[in-house]
Structure formats: structure tokens, C-alpha cells
N, CA, C and O atoms as a CHARMM CRD file, in Angstrom:
* protein
*
  320
    1    1 UNK  N     61.63400 247.87400  -4.58100 PROA 1      0.00000
    2    1 UNK  CA    60.48100 247.20300  -5.14000 PROA 1      0.00000
    3    1 UNK  C     59.22600 247.58400  -4.34300 PROA 1      0.00000
    4    1 UNK  O     58.23100 247.98000  -4.95000 PROA 1      0.00000
    5    2 UNK  N     59.23700 247.48200  -3.04000 PROA 2      0.00000
    6    2 UNK  CA    58.07400 247.83800  -2.23500 PROA 2      0.00000
    7    2 UNK  C     57.87000 249.34400  -2.18600 PROA 2      0.00000
    8    2 UNK  O     56.75600 249.82100  -1.96500 PROA 2      0.00000
    9    3 UNK  N     58.95100 250.09300  -2.39300 PROA 3      0.00000
   10    3 UNK  CA    58.81900 251.54400  -2.41700 PROA 3      0.00000
   11    3 UNK  C     57.86600 251.97000  -3.52600 PROA 3      0.00000
   12    3 UNK  O     57.00500 252.82600  -3.32100 PROA 3      0.00000
   13    4 UNK  N     58.02500 251.36700  -4.69800 PROA 4      0.00000
   14    4 UNK  CA    57.14300 251.69800  -5.81900 PROA 4      0.00000
   15    4 UNK  C     55.70200 251.29100  -5.53100 PROA 4      0.00000
   16    4 UNK  O     54.76300 252.01600  -5.86200 PROA 4      0.00000
   17    5 UNK  N     55.53900 250.13300  -4.91400 PROA 5      0.00000
   18    5 UNK  CA    54.20100 249.65400  -4.56500 PROA 5      0.00000
   19    5 UNK  C     53.54800 250.59000  -3.55100 PROA 5      0.00000
   20    5 UNK  O     52.37700 250.94200  -3.69000 PROA 5      0.00000
   21    6 UNK  N     54.30000 250.98900  -2.54200 PROA 6      0.00000
   22    6 UNK  CA    53.76100 251.89400  -1.53300 PROA 6      0.00000
   23    6 UNK  C     53.42400 253.25500  -2.13700 PROA 6      0.00000
   24    6 UNK  O     52.41500 253.86500  -1.78300 PROA 6      0.00000
   25    7 UNK  N     54.26400 253.72300  -3.03900 PROA 7      0.00000
   26    7 UNK  CA    54.00000 255.00400  -3.70400 PROA 7      0.00000
   27    7 UNK  C     52.73300 254.91400  -4.54400 PROA 7      0.00000
   28    7 UNK  O     51.92100 255.84000  -4.55500 PROA 7      0.00000
   29    8 UNK  N     52.56800 253.80500  -5.24100 PROA 8      0.00000
   30    8 UNK  CA    51.37100 253.61500  -6.06300 PROA 8      0.00000
   31    8 UNK  C     50.12900 253.52700  -5.18200 PROA 8      0.00000
   32    8 UNK  O     49.08100 254.07100  -5.53100 PROA 8      0.00000
   33    9 UNK  N     50.23700 252.85200  -4.05200 PROA 9      0.00000
   34    9 UNK  CA    49.10300 252.73200  -3.13000 PROA 9      0.00000
   35    9 UNK  C     48.74200 254.09600  -2.56200 PROA 9      0.00000
   36    9 UNK  O     47.56100 254.42700  -2.45900 PROA 9      0.00000
   37   10 UNK  N     49.75200 254.90100  -2.18800 PROA 10     0.00000
   38   10 UNK  CA    49.49200 256.25300  -1.67800 PROA 10     0.00000
   39   10 UNK  C     48.80500 257.09900  -2.73800 PROA 10     0.00000
   40   10 UNK  O     47.84400 257.81300  -2.45100 PROA 10     0.00000
   41   11 UNK  N     49.30400 257.01300  -3.96400 PROA 11     0.00000
   42   11 UNK  CA    48.71100 257.79300  -5.05000 PROA 11     0.00000
   43   11 UNK  C     47.25600 257.39600  -5.27000 PROA 11     0.00000
   44   11 UNK  O     46.40300 258.25100  -5.50500 PROA 11     0.00000
   45   12 UNK  N     46.97700 256.10000  -5.19400 PROA 12     0.00000
   46   12 UNK  CA    45.61300 255.61500  -5.36800 PROA 12     0.00000
   47   12 UNK  C     44.70500 256.13400  -4.26000 PROA 12     0.00000
   48   12 UNK  O     43.59900 256.60200  -4.53300 PROA 12     0.00000
   49   13 UNK  N     45.15800 256.05600  -3.03000 PROA 13     0.00000
   50   13 UNK  CA    44.34900 256.52700  -1.89800 PROA 13     0.00000
   51   13 UNK  C     44.14600 258.04100  -1.95700 PROA 13     0.00000
   52   13 UNK  O     43.07200 258.54000  -1.61900 PROA 13     0.00000
   53   14 UNK  N     45.16600 258.76200  -2.38100 PROA 14     0.00000
   54   14 UNK  CA    45.02900 260.20800  -2.54000 PROA 14     0.00000
   55   14 UNK  C     44.00000 260.53500  -3.61800 PROA 14     0.00000
   56   14 UNK  O     43.20700 261.46500  -3.47100 PROA 14     0.00000
   57   15 UNK  N     44.02200 259.76300  -4.69800 PROA 15     0.00000
   58   15 UNK  CA    43.04900 259.98100  -5.76900 PROA 15     0.00000
   59   15 UNK  C     41.63400 259.70300  -5.26600 PROA 15     0.00000
   60   15 UNK  O     40.69900 260.43100  -5.60000 PROA 15     0.00000
   61   16 UNK  N     41.47900 258.65300  -4.46600 PROA 16     0.00000
   62   16 UNK  CA    40.16000 258.34900  -3.90200 PROA 16     0.00000
   63   16 UNK  C     39.69500 259.47700  -2.98300 PROA 16     0.00000
   64   16 UNK  O     38.53100 259.87400  -3.02700 PROA 16     0.00000
   65   17 UNK  N     40.59000 259.98800  -2.16000 PROA 17     0.00000
   66   17 UNK  CA    40.24600 261.09300  -1.26900 PROA 17     0.00000
   67   17 UNK  C     39.86200 262.33300  -2.06600 PROA 17     0.00000
   68   17 UNK  O     38.93500 263.05500  -1.69800 PROA 17     0.00000
   69   18 UNK  N     40.57900 262.57600  -3.15900 PROA 18     0.00000
   70   18 UNK  CA    40.27200 263.73100  -3.99900 PROA 18     0.00000
   71   18 UNK  C     38.86900 263.61800  -4.58000 PROA 18     0.00000
   72   18 UNK  O     38.14800 264.61200  -4.66300 PROA 18     0.00000
   73   19 UNK  N     38.48300 262.42600  -4.97700 PROA 19     0.00000
   74   19 UNK  CA    37.13300 262.21100  -5.50900 PROA 19     0.00000
   75   19 UNK  C     36.09400 262.48100  -4.42300 PROA 19     0.00000
   76   19 UNK  O     35.08600 263.13900  -4.67800 PROA 19     0.00000
   77   20 UNK  N     36.33400 261.98100  -3.22500 PROA 20     0.00000
   78   20 UNK  CA    35.40300 262.20200  -2.11800 PROA 20     0.00000
   79   20 UNK  C     35.27000 263.68900  -1.82500 PROA 20     0.00000
   80   20 UNK  O     34.16000 264.19100  -1.64200 PROA 20     0.00000
   81   21 UNK  N     36.39300 264.39600  -1.77900 PROA 21     0.00000
   82   21 UNK  CA    36.36500 265.83500  -1.52300 PROA 21     0.00000
   83   21 UNK  C     35.63500 266.58100  -2.63800 PROA 21     0.00000
   84   21 UNK  O     34.87600 267.51500  -2.37600 PROA 21     0.00000
   85   22 UNK  N     35.86800 266.16400  -3.87500 PROA 22     0.00000
   86   22 UNK  CA    35.18800 266.80100  -5.00800 PROA 22     0.00000
   87   22 UNK  C     33.68300 266.56200  -4.93500 PROA 22     0.00000
   88   22 UNK  O     32.89600 267.46300  -5.22200 PROA 22     0.00000
   89   23 UNK  N     33.28600 265.36500  -4.55600 PROA 23     0.00000
   90   23 UNK  CA    31.86100 265.07400  -4.42400 PROA 23     0.00000
   91   23 UNK  C     31.22900 265.93100  -3.34100 PROA 23     0.00000
   92   23 UNK  O     30.09100 266.37700  -3.48600 PROA 23     0.00000
   93   24 UNK  N     31.95600 266.16400  -2.25900 PROA 24     0.00000
   94   24 UNK  CA    31.44200 267.02500  -1.19500 PROA 24     0.00000
   95   24 UNK  C     31.28900 268.45700  -1.68900 PROA 24     0.00000
   96   24 UNK  O     30.30900 269.12600  -1.36000 PROA 24     0.00000
   97   25 UNK  N     32.25500 268.93400  -2.48000 PROA 25     0.00000
   98   25 UNK  CA    32.15900 270.28900  -3.02800 PROA 25     0.00000
   99   25 UNK  C     30.97800 270.40300  -3.98700 PROA 25     0.00000
  100   25 UNK  O     30.28100 271.41700  -3.99700 PROA 25     0.00000
  101   26 UNK  N     30.75200 269.36600  -4.79400 PROA 26     0.00000
  102   26 UNK  CA    29.61500 269.37500  -5.71700 PROA 26     0.00000
  103   26 UNK  C     28.30400 269.40600  -4.93000 PROA 26     0.00000
  104   26 UNK  O     27.38100 270.13800  -5.28700 PROA 26     0.00000
  105   27 UNK  N     28.22300 268.62300  -3.87400 PROA 27     0.00000
  106   27 UNK  CA    27.02400 268.62100  -3.03300 PROA 27     0.00000
  107   27 UNK  C     26.77200 269.99400  -2.44400 PROA 27     0.00000
  108   27 UNK  O     25.64000 270.47700  -2.45200 PROA 27     0.00000
  109   28 UNK  N     27.81800 270.62700  -1.93300 PROA 28     0.00000
  110   28 UNK  CA    27.68200 271.97300  -1.36300 PROA 28     0.00000
  111   28 UNK  C     27.24500 272.97300  -2.42900 PROA 28     0.00000
  112   28 UNK  O     26.40000 273.83100  -2.17400 PROA 28     0.00000
  113   29 UNK  N     27.81800 272.86000  -3.61500 PROA 29     0.00000
  114   29 UNK  CA    27.45400 273.77200  -4.70200 PROA 29     0.00000
  115   29 UNK  C     26.00100 273.56500  -5.10900 PROA 29     0.00000
  116   29 UNK  O     25.28100 274.53200  -5.35700 PROA 29     0.00000
  117   30 UNK  N     25.57000 272.32200  -5.17800 PROA 30     0.00000
  118   30 UNK  CA    24.17100 272.04100  -5.52500 PROA 30     0.00000
  119   30 UNK  C     23.21900 272.60100  -4.48300 PROA 30     0.00000
  120   30 UNK  O     22.14600 273.10100  -4.82200 PROA 30     0.00000
  121   31 UNK  N     23.60300 272.51900  -3.22700 PROA 31     0.00000
  122   31 UNK  CA    22.75900 273.05300  -2.16100 PROA 31     0.00000
  123   31 UNK  C     22.68400 274.57400  -2.21800 PROA 31     0.00000
  124   31 UNK  O     21.69300 275.16200  -1.78500 PROA 31     0.00000
  125   32 UNK  N     23.71400 275.20900  -2.74400 PROA 32     0.00000
  126   32 UNK  CA    23.74500 276.67200  -2.82900 PROA 32     0.00000
  127   32 UNK  C     22.88500 277.20200  -3.97600 PROA 32     0.00000
  128   32 UNK  O     22.46000 278.35600  -3.94500 PROA 32     0.00000
  129   33 UNK  N     22.62900 276.38000  -4.97300 PROA 33     0.00000
  130   33 UNK  CA    21.89700 276.83900  -6.15900 PROA 33     0.00000
  131   33 UNK  C     20.48800 277.33200  -5.82300 PROA 33     0.00000
  132   33 UNK  O     20.14400 278.44100  -6.23300 PROA 33     0.00000
  133   34 UNK  N     19.65400 276.57900  -5.10500 PROA 34     0.00000
  134   34 UNK  CA    18.31100 277.08800  -4.82100 PROA 34     0.00000
  135   34 UNK  C     18.32100 278.37200  -3.99200 PROA 34     0.00000
  136   34 UNK  O     17.46400 279.23800  -4.17000 PROA 34     0.00000
  137   35 UNK  N     19.27900 278.48800  -3.09800 PROA 35     0.00000
  138   35 UNK  CA    19.38600 279.70200  -2.28100 PROA 35     0.00000
  139   35 UNK  C     19.69600 280.89400  -3.17700 PROA 35     0.00000
  140   35 UNK  O     19.07900 281.95300  -3.05400 PROA 35     0.00000
  141   36 UNK  N     20.65700 280.71200  -4.08100 PROA 36     0.00000
  142   36 UNK  CA    21.02800 281.79200  -5.00200 PROA 36     0.00000
  143   36 UNK  C     19.88000 282.11600  -5.95500 PROA 36     0.00000
  144   36 UNK  O     19.64400 283.28100  -6.27400 PROA 36     0.00000
  145   37 UNK  N     19.16400 281.07800  -6.41200 PROA 37     0.00000
  146   37 UNK  CA    18.03100 281.29100  -7.32100 PROA 37     0.00000
  147   37 UNK  C     16.93200 282.09100  -6.63300 PROA 37     0.00000
  148   37 UNK  O     16.35600 283.00300  -7.22700 PROA 37     0.00000
  149   38 UNK  N     16.64500 281.74800  -5.37900 PROA 38     0.00000
  150   38 UNK  CA    15.62200 282.49400  -4.62100 PROA 38     0.00000
  151   38 UNK  C     16.03800 283.94400  -4.41500 PROA 38     0.00000
  152   38 UNK  O     15.22100 284.85600  -4.53300 PROA 38     0.00000
  153   39 UNK  N     17.29900 284.14600  -4.11000 PROA 39     0.00000
  154   39 UNK  CA    17.78400 285.52300  -3.92900 PROA 39     0.00000
  155   39 UNK  C     17.64400 286.30700  -5.22700 PROA 39     0.00000
  156   39 UNK  O     17.21700 287.46200  -5.21900 PROA 39     0.00000
  157   40 UNK  N     18.00600 285.67400  -6.34700 PROA 40     0.00000
  158   40 UNK  CA    17.89500 286.34000  -7.63800 PROA 40     0.00000
  159   40 UNK  C     16.43700 286.69000  -7.92900 PROA 40     0.00000
  160   40 UNK  O     16.14700 287.79200  -8.39600 PROA 40     0.00000
  161   41 UNK  N     15.52800 285.77200  -7.66100 PROA 41     0.00000
  162   41 UNK  CA    14.10400 286.03600  -7.90000 PROA 41     0.00000
  163   41 UNK  C     13.62700 287.21200  -7.05400 PROA 41     0.00000
  164   41 UNK  O     12.90400 288.07900  -7.54300 PROA 41     0.00000
  165   42 UNK  N     14.03000 287.24100  -5.78800 PROA 42     0.00000
  166   42 UNK  CA    13.62900 288.35100  -4.91700 PROA 42     0.00000
  167   42 UNK  C     14.18000 289.67800  -5.42400 PROA 42     0.00000
  168   42 UNK  O     13.50200 290.70400  -5.36100 PROA 42     0.00000
  169   43 UNK  N     15.40000 289.65400  -5.92100 PROA 43     0.00000
  170   43 UNK  CA    16.00300 290.88600  -6.43400 PROA 43     0.00000
  171   43 UNK  C     15.35000 291.32900  -7.74300 PROA 43     0.00000
  172   43 UNK  O     15.24900 292.52500  -8.01500 PROA 43     0.00000
  173   44 UNK  N     14.91100 290.36700  -8.55000 PROA 44     0.00000
  174   44 UNK  CA    14.18000 290.70400  -9.77900 PROA 44     0.00000
  175   44 UNK  C     12.88100 291.40500  -9.41000 PROA 44     0.00000
  176   44 UNK  O     12.53100 292.42300 -10.00700 PROA 44     0.00000
  177   45 UNK  N     12.17200 290.86900  -8.43600 PROA 45     0.00000
  178   45 UNK  CA    10.91400 291.48300  -7.98500 PROA 45     0.00000
  179   45 UNK  C     11.19600 292.86200  -7.40100 PROA 45     0.00000
  180   45 UNK  O     10.51000 293.83000  -7.72600 PROA 45     0.00000
  181   46 UNK  N     12.19900 292.94900  -6.54500 PROA 46     0.00000
  182   46 UNK  CA    12.53000 294.22900  -5.90800 PROA 46     0.00000
  183   46 UNK  C     12.88900 295.27900  -6.95400 PROA 46     0.00000
  184   46 UNK  O     12.41600 296.41300  -6.88400 PROA 46     0.00000
  185   47 UNK  N     13.72000 294.90600  -7.92000 PROA 47     0.00000
  186   47 UNK  CA    14.12300 295.86100  -8.95000 PROA 47     0.00000
  187   47 UNK  C     12.93000 296.29800  -9.79200 PROA 47     0.00000
  188   47 UNK  O     12.81700 297.47000 -10.14900 PROA 47     0.00000
  189   48 UNK  N     12.04600 295.36400 -10.10800 PROA 48     0.00000
  190   48 UNK  CA    10.86600 295.69700 -10.89800 PROA 48     0.00000
  191   48 UNK  C      9.95800 296.65700 -10.13000 PROA 48     0.00000
  192   48 UNK  O      9.47800 297.64400 -10.68600 PROA 48     0.00000
  193   49 UNK  N      9.72900 296.36600  -8.86500 PROA 49     0.00000
  194   49 UNK  CA     8.88400 297.23800  -8.04600 PROA 49     0.00000
  195   49 UNK  C      9.51100 298.62200  -7.86600 PROA 49     0.00000
  196   49 UNK  O      8.80800 299.61000  -7.65500 PROA 49     0.00000
  197   50 UNK  N     10.83700 298.67800  -7.95200 PROA 50     0.00000
  198   50 UNK  CA    11.53800 299.96000  -7.82900 PROA 50     0.00000
  199   50 UNK  C     11.55500 300.72400  -9.14600 PROA 50     0.00000
  200   50 UNK  O     12.06900 301.84000  -9.21400 PROA 50     0.00000
  201   51 UNK  N     10.98400 300.11400 -10.21100 PROA 51     0.00000
  202   51 UNK  CA    10.86700 300.81000 -11.48000 PROA 51     0.00000
  203   51 UNK  C     11.86300 300.42500 -12.54600 PROA 51     0.00000
  204   51 UNK  O     11.91700 301.06800 -13.59400 PROA 51     0.00000
  205   52 UNK  N     12.65300 299.39500 -12.31300 PROA 52     0.00000
  206   52 UNK  CA    13.61700 298.97600 -13.33000 PROA 52     0.00000
  207   52 UNK  C     12.88200 298.48500 -14.57200 PROA 52     0.00000
  208   52 UNK  O     11.83600 297.84300 -14.47800 PROA 52     0.00000
  209   53 UNK  N     13.44100 298.79300 -15.72500 PROA 53     0.00000
  210   53 UNK  CA    12.85000 298.30900 -16.97700 PROA 53     0.00000
  211   53 UNK  C     13.12000 296.81900 -17.11900 PROA 53     0.00000
  212   53 UNK  O     14.15600 296.31100 -16.69000 PROA 53     0.00000
  213   54 UNK  N     12.16200 296.13300 -17.73200 PROA 54     0.00000
  214   54 UNK  CA    12.30200 294.69300 -17.88000 PROA 54     0.00000
  215   54 UNK  C     13.54500 294.33000 -18.68400 PROA 54     0.00000
  216   54 UNK  O     14.21100 293.34100 -18.37900 PROA 54     0.00000
  217   55 UNK  N     13.85600 295.10400 -19.68900 PROA 55     0.00000
  218   55 UNK  CA    15.04100 294.81100 -20.49500 PROA 55     0.00000
  219   55 UNK  C     16.30500 294.90800 -19.64100 PROA 55     0.00000
  220   55 UNK  O     17.25200 294.14800 -19.84400 PROA 55     0.00000
  221   56 UNK  N     16.32300 295.83900 -18.69200 PROA 56     0.00000
  222   56 UNK  CA    17.47200 295.97000 -17.79800 PROA 56     0.00000
  223   56 UNK  C     17.53700 294.81200 -16.80300 PROA 56     0.00000
  224   56 UNK  O     18.61700 294.31300 -16.48400 PROA 56     0.00000
  225   57 UNK  N     16.38000 294.39600 -16.32300 PROA 57     0.00000
  226   57 UNK  CA    16.31400 293.24800 -15.42100 PROA 57     0.00000
  227   57 UNK  C     16.81000 291.99900 -16.14300 PROA 57     0.00000
  228   57 UNK  O     17.55700 291.20100 -15.57600 PROA 57     0.00000
  229   58 UNK  N     16.39300 291.83900 -17.38600 PROA 58     0.00000
  230   58 UNK  CA    16.83500 290.69800 -18.18100 PROA 58     0.00000
  231   58 UNK  C     18.35300 290.71600 -18.35300 PROA 58     0.00000
  232   58 UNK  O     19.01600 289.69300 -18.18200 PROA 58     0.00000
  233   59 UNK  N     18.89000 291.86800 -18.68900 PROA 59     0.00000
  234   59 UNK  CA    20.33400 291.98400 -18.91800 PROA 59     0.00000
  235   59 UNK  C     21.11700 291.68200 -17.63800 PROA 59     0.00000
  236   59 UNK  O     22.12900 290.98100 -17.67300 PROA 59     0.00000
  237   60 UNK  N     20.64800 292.20900 -16.52400 PROA 60     0.00000
  238   60 UNK  CA    21.37100 292.03000 -15.26400 PROA 60     0.00000
  239   60 UNK  C     21.27500 290.59600 -14.74200 PROA 60     0.00000
  240   60 UNK  O     22.22300 290.07300 -14.15700 PROA 60     0.00000
  241   61 UNK  N     20.11900 289.97100 -14.96000 PROA 61     0.00000
  242   61 UNK  CA    19.89600 288.63000 -14.40500 PROA 61     0.00000
  243   61 UNK  C     20.36900 287.51600 -15.33500 PROA 61     0.00000
  244   61 UNK  O     20.69400 286.41800 -14.88200 PROA 61     0.00000
  245   62 UNK  N     20.40600 287.80000 -16.62700 PROA 62     0.00000
  246   62 UNK  CA    20.73100 286.75600 -17.58300 PROA 62     0.00000
  247   62 UNK  C     19.53600 285.88500 -17.93400 PROA 62     0.00000
  248   62 UNK  O     19.67000 284.90500 -18.66600 PROA 62     0.00000
  249   63 UNK  N     18.36900 286.24000 -17.41400 PROA 63     0.00000
  250   63 UNK  CA    17.15000 285.49700 -17.68000 PROA 63     0.00000
  251   63 UNK  C     16.45200 286.04800 -18.91500 PROA 63     0.00000
  252   63 UNK  O     16.61600 287.21300 -19.27700 PROA 63     0.00000
  253   64 UNK  N     15.67100 285.18500 -19.55100 PROA 64     0.00000
  254   64 UNK  CA    14.87900 285.60500 -20.70400 PROA 64     0.00000
  255   64 UNK  C     13.67300 286.40900 -20.21600 PROA 64     0.00000
  256   64 UNK  O     13.35300 286.42400 -19.02800 PROA 64     0.00000
  257   65 UNK  N     13.02100 287.07000 -21.15700 PROA 65     0.00000
  258   65 UNK  CA    11.82300 287.84500 -20.83400 PROA 65     0.00000
  259   65 UNK  C     10.77400 286.95100 -20.16800 PROA 65     0.00000
  260   65 UNK  O     10.15000 287.34200 -19.18100 PROA 65     0.00000
  261   66 UNK  N     10.58700 285.75500 -20.71400 PROA 66     0.00000
  262   66 UNK  CA     9.57700 284.85000 -20.16100 PROA 66     0.00000
  263   66 UNK  C      9.95000 284.38800 -18.75300 PROA 66     0.00000
  264   66 UNK  O      9.07900 284.27000 -17.89200 PROA 66     0.00000
  265   67 UNK  N     11.22700 284.12600 -18.51200 PROA 67     0.00000
  266   67 UNK  CA    11.64000 283.72700 -17.16200 PROA 67     0.00000
  267   67 UNK  C     11.36800 284.84900 -16.16200 PROA 67     0.00000
  268   67 UNK  O     10.89400 284.60200 -15.05400 PROA 67     0.00000
  269   68 UNK  N     11.66900 286.07100 -16.55900 PROA 68     0.00000
  270   68 UNK  CA    11.42400 287.22100 -15.68600 PROA 68     0.00000
  271   68 UNK  C      9.92900 287.34900 -15.42800 PROA 68     0.00000
  272   68 UNK  O      9.51500 287.56800 -14.28900 PROA 68     0.00000
  273   69 UNK  N      9.12300 287.21700 -16.46200 PROA 69     0.00000
  274   69 UNK  CA     7.66300 287.31200 -16.29500 PROA 69     0.00000
  275   69 UNK  C      7.14000 286.23800 -15.35900 PROA 69     0.00000
  276   69 UNK  O      6.27800 286.50300 -14.52100 PROA 69     0.00000
  277   70 UNK  N      7.66400 285.01500 -15.50100 PROA 70     0.00000
  278   70 UNK  CA     7.23700 283.91700 -14.63300 PROA 70     0.00000
  279   70 UNK  C      7.53500 284.22200 -13.16500 PROA 70     0.00000
  280   70 UNK  O      6.70400 283.99100 -12.28700 PROA 70     0.00000
  281   71 UNK  N      8.72400 284.73900 -12.92200 PROA 71     0.00000
  282   71 UNK  CA     9.11600 285.07400 -11.55500 PROA 71     0.00000
  283   71 UNK  C      8.21000 286.16400 -11.00200 PROA 71     0.00000
  284   71 UNK  O      7.76500 286.09600  -9.85600 PROA 71     0.00000
  285   72 UNK  N      7.94400 287.16400 -11.82300 PROA 72     0.00000
  286   72 UNK  CA     7.09400 288.27100 -11.37700 PROA 72     0.00000
  287   72 UNK  C      5.66700 287.80000 -11.11200 PROA 72     0.00000
  288   72 UNK  O      5.06000 288.18000 -10.11100 PROA 72     0.00000
  289   73 UNK  N      5.13500 286.97500 -12.00700 PROA 73     0.00000
  290   73 UNK  CA     3.77400 286.44900 -11.81000 PROA 73     0.00000
  291   73 UNK  C      3.69900 285.63100 -10.52100 PROA 73     0.00000
  292   73 UNK  O      2.73300 285.74100  -9.76600 PROA 73     0.00000
  293   74 UNK  N      4.71600 284.81700 -10.27400 PROA 74     0.00000
  294   74 UNK  CA     4.72300 283.98900  -9.06100 PROA 74     0.00000
  295   74 UNK  C      4.73400 284.84900  -7.79900 PROA 74     0.00000
  296   74 UNK  O      4.25100 284.43300  -6.74600 PROA 74     0.00000
  297   75 UNK  N      5.29100 286.05000  -7.92100 PROA 75     0.00000
  298   75 UNK  CA     5.34200 286.97100  -6.77500 PROA 75     0.00000
  299   75 UNK  C      4.13400 287.89500  -6.73800 PROA 75     0.00000
  300   75 UNK  O      4.02700 288.75000  -5.85900 PROA 75     0.00000
  301   76 UNK  N      3.21800 287.72200  -7.70000 PROA 76     0.00000
  302   76 UNK  CA     2.03000 288.56500  -7.74000 PROA 76     0.00000
  303   76 UNK  C      2.27300 289.94900  -8.29700 PROA 76     0.00000
  304   76 UNK  O      1.51600 290.88100  -8.02800 PROA 76     0.00000
  305   77 UNK  N      3.33800 290.07800  -9.07900 PROA 77     0.00000
  306   77 UNK  CA     3.69400 291.37200  -9.67400 PROA 77     0.00000
  307   77 UNK  C      3.41000 291.29000 -11.16400 PROA 77     0.00000
  308   77 UNK  O      3.79300 290.32500 -11.82400 PROA 77     0.00000
  309   78 UNK  N      2.74500 292.29700 -11.68500 PROA 78     0.00000
  310   78 UNK  CA     2.44000 292.34900 -13.11300 PROA 78     0.00000
  311   78 UNK  C      3.65800 292.88000 -13.85300 PROA 78     0.00000
  312   78 UNK  O      4.17800 293.94700 -13.52600 PROA 78     0.00000
  313   79 UNK  N      4.11000 292.13000 -14.85300 PROA 79     0.00000
  314   79 UNK  CA     5.25700 292.56900 -15.66400 PROA 79     0.00000
  315   79 UNK  C      4.87800 293.81200 -16.43900 PROA 79     0.00000
  316   79 UNK  O      3.73300 293.97800 -16.85800 PROA 79     0.00000
  317   80 UNK  N      5.85100 294.67800 -16.62400 PROA 80     0.00000
  318   80 UNK  CA     5.60200 295.95000 -17.33600 PROA 80     0.00000
  319   80 UNK  C      5.67700 295.75900 -18.82800 PROA 80     0.00000
  320   80 UNK  O      5.49500 296.71400 -19.58200 PROA 80     0.00000
């Protein structure tokens, strides 16, 4: 009788721990997003300055033409 209760309590505590761990992973992932976004923006600028066509930059980045233009304008680069 108590074996089942103890097993249920362990399962409950494990589930709670899993939620805590998942929340920590989500927090870490959220913190990584701005870093990755900044890197992508820098690479868009670098590729454009190196002569990459905007259509190729769009394809590689997954960004729309307007998003690419916004990034370039923010960096002081005129879109081609």
C-alpha cells in the first residue's frame, strides 16, 4: 500500500524536477536568441559588403527582402 504511494510521490517529484529543468532550458534558449540574431545581422552585412546578391542573402538567412534592408540600413549599408 505505501509502496504505491511512495512510487506516486517519486513520480510527482520527478515531474516537478523535469518542469524546472525544462524551464531552465527555455531560459537558456531565449538568452541565446539575441546573440544568434546579432550574429546573423553581422553576417548579412558582411556578405552584402562582400558582394553577395540580396536574393542570395535572403535565401541563406530566411529573412524577407524588407528585413534584410532594415538590417543593412541599421548598419549604414545601402541595399543593392
